[in-house]
C-alpha positions as CSV (number, residue, x, y, z in Angstrom):
1,M,44.0,61.2,-38.9
2,P,44.6,62.7,-42.3
3,A,44.2,60.4,-45.3
4,G,47.3,59.9,-47.4
5,G,46.8,61.3,-50.9
6,F,46.7,64.4,-53.1
7,T,44.1,67.0,-53.4
8,L,42.4,67.8,-56.7
9,L,44.2,71.1,-56.8
10,E,47.6,69.5,-56.4
11,L,46.9,67.0,-59.2
12,I,45.7,69.8,-61.6
13,L,48.9,71.8,-60.8
14,V,51.1,68.8,-61.6
15,M,49.2,68.2,-64.9
16,I,49.7,71.9,-65.9
17,I,53.4,71.7,-65.2
18,L,53.7,68.4,-67.2
19,C,51.7,69.8,-70.2
20,T,53.9,73.0,-70.2
21,M,57.1,71.0,-70.2
22,L,55.8,68.7,-73.0
23,A,54.7,71.7,-75.1
24,M,58.2,73.1,-74.8
25,A,59.9,69.8,-75.8
26,A,57.5,68.9,-78.7
27,P,59.2,71.1,-81.4
28,S,62.6,69.5,-80.8
29,L,61.1,66.0,-80.9
30,R,59.6,66.6,-84.3
31,G,63.1,66.7,-85.9
32,F,64.0,63.5,-84.0
33,F,61.3,61.4,-85.6
34,S,62.0,62.7,-89.2
35,S,65.7,62.0,-88.9
36,R,64.8,58.5,-87.5
37,Q,62.8,57.7,-90.6
38,I,65.7,58.5,-93.0
39,R,68.2,56.6,-90.7
40,D,65.9,53.5,-90.7
41,A,65.7,53.6,-94.5
42,A,69.5,53.9,-94.9
43,E,70.0,51.0,-92.4
44,H,67.7,48.8,-94.4
45,L,69.4,49.7,-97.6
46,V,72.8,48.7,-96.1
47,A,71.3,45.4,-94.9
48,V,69.9,44.6,-98.4
49,A,73.1,45.5,-100.2
50,R,75.2,43.4,-97.8
51,Y,72.8,40.5,-98.3
52,A,73.1,40.8,-102.0
53,K,76.9,40.8,-101.8
54,V,77.1,37.7,-99.6
55,Q,74.5,35.8,-101.6
56,S,76.2,36.6,-104.8
57,V,79.4,35.0,-103.6
58,Y,77.6,32.1,-101.8
59,Q,75.5,31.2,-104.9
60,S,78.2,32.1,-107.5
61,R,75.9,34.2,-109.5
62,P,75.4,38.0,-110.0
63,Y,73.0,39.9,-107.9
64,R,71.5,43.3,-108.6
65,L,70.1,46.1,-106.3
66,N,67.4,47.9,-108.3
67,F,65.7,51.2,-107.7
68,R,62.7,52.8,-109.6
69,L,60.6,55.9,-109.1
70,E,57.0,54.8,-108.7
71,D,54.1,57.1,-107.8
72,G,56.4,59.8,-106.4
73,A,58.4,57.4,-104.2
74,Y,61.4,55.2,-104.8
75,E,61.0,51.5,-104.5
76,Y,63.9,49.0,-104.4
77,W,64.4,45.2,-104.7
78,L,67.0,42.6,-105.3
79,S,67.2,40.4,-108.4
80,S,69.6,37.7,-109.5
81,I,70.5,36.4,-112.9
82,D,68.6,33.3,-113.9
83,K,69.0,31.9,-117.5
84,S,70.8,35.0,-118.7
85,E,68.1,37.4,-117.4
86,Y,67.7,39.2,-114.1
87,K,64.6,38.1,-112.1
88,R,63.3,39.4,-108.8
89,L,64.2,37.1,-105.9
90,E,61.5,34.8,-104.6
91,N,62.3,35.5,-100.9
92,D,61.7,38.5,-98.6
93,F,64.7,40.3,-100.1
94,G,62.9,40.2,-103.5
95,S,60.0,42.1,-102.1
96,R,59.6,45.7,-103.4
97,F,60.5,48.0,-100.5
98,K,59.3,51.6,-100.6
99,L,61.0,54.7,-99.4
100,A,58.8,57.4,-98.0
101,K,57.7,60.0,-100.5
102,E,59.4,62.7,-98.4
103,I,62.8,61.1,-99.0
104,E,64.7,62.3,-102.1
105,V,67.3,60.0,-103.6
106,D,70.4,60.8,-105.6
107,F,72.5,58.0,-107.2
108,D,76.2,58.3,-107.8
109,N,77.9,55.8,-110.1
110,F,74.8,53.6,-110.7
111,S,73.8,52.2,-114.0
112,N,70.4,53.2,-115.5
113,D,68.3,51.0,-117.8
114,G,64.9,52.3,-118.8
115,G,64.3,54.2,-115.6
116,I,65.7,51.5,-113.3
117,W,68.8,52.5,-111.4
118,Y,71.0,49.5,-110.3
119,I,74.3,48.3,-108.9
120,D,75.6,44.8,-109.7
121,F,77.3,42.4,-107.3
122,S,79.7,39.9,-108.8
123,P,80.2,36.3,-107.7
124,Q,83.8,37.3,-106.8
125,G,82.5,39.6,-104.1
126,Y,82.9,42.9,-105.9
127,S,80.6,45.8,-106.7
128,R,81.7,49.2,-107.9
129,Q,82.3,52.3,-105.8
130,C,79.0,54.1,-105.5
131,R,76.8,56.2,-103.3
132,I,73.1,56.6,-102.6
133,E,72.2,59.9,-101.0
134,L,69.0,60.2,-99.0
135,Q,67.6,63.6,-98.1
136,D,64.3,64.3,-96.3
137,E,62.2,67.5,-96.0
138,A,64.0,68.6,-92.8
139,D,67.3,68.6,-94.7
140,N,68.6,65.5,-93.0
141,Y,71.2,63.8,-95.2
142,V,72.3,60.2,-95.0
143,D,74.5,58.4,-97.5
144,V,74.7,54.7,-98.2
145,V,78.3,54.3,-99.5
146,C,80.5,51.7,-101.0
147,Y,84.0,53.1,-101.0
148,G,85.6,50.5,-103.2
149,P,84.9,47.3,-105.2
150,A,85.8,44.9,-102.3
151,E,84.3,47.1,-99.6
152,N,81.0,46.6,-97.8
153,F,78.2,49.2,-98.0
154,E,77.9,51.4,-94.9
155,M,75.7,54.3,-93.7
156,V,77.3,57.7,-93.3
157,E,75.2,60.5,-91.6
158,L,76.0,63.9,-93.0
159,K,75.8,66.8,-90.6
160,D,76.8,69.6,-93.1
161,G,74.7,68.6,-96.1
162,K,76.1,67.0,-99.3
163,R,79.5,65.3,-99.4
164,A,81.1,63.4,-102.3
165,I,82.8,60.0,-102.0
166,S,86.6,60.5,-101.5
167,N,88.8,58.7,-104.0
């Protein structure tokens, strides 16, 4: 009676076929992972901005989303006004989050004070119309946009490169 199984030659042939298919698919997967990194960064920015807006209303005090270029990469954090001065939050959202060095950032309608770009959130639930454009080395573009003072921040993936906020 023949034993059920595969010969060594059959196993090697299957491995060669799998390796060939993986080698053909690998270049297309490289772009997937780079675009995933920029999407994850944009999604985190949206979450942080929405948290700032909600907390500003809930606590009836201004919040601020801050950005600074540090060692070739942008870092960002939340601060809130305390005794007439903005101080970094003492919770997880006050942590300094870093964007990857490969991600370039462009700010539209942000204030700048001594190398710190920021957007304010008022206790009435408002911020101003603004945009954060993220671009990676593979020319993937993602915008984090607030279309109006009472609107929430949202992520917009750009397929054709740069795009301005519509008025």
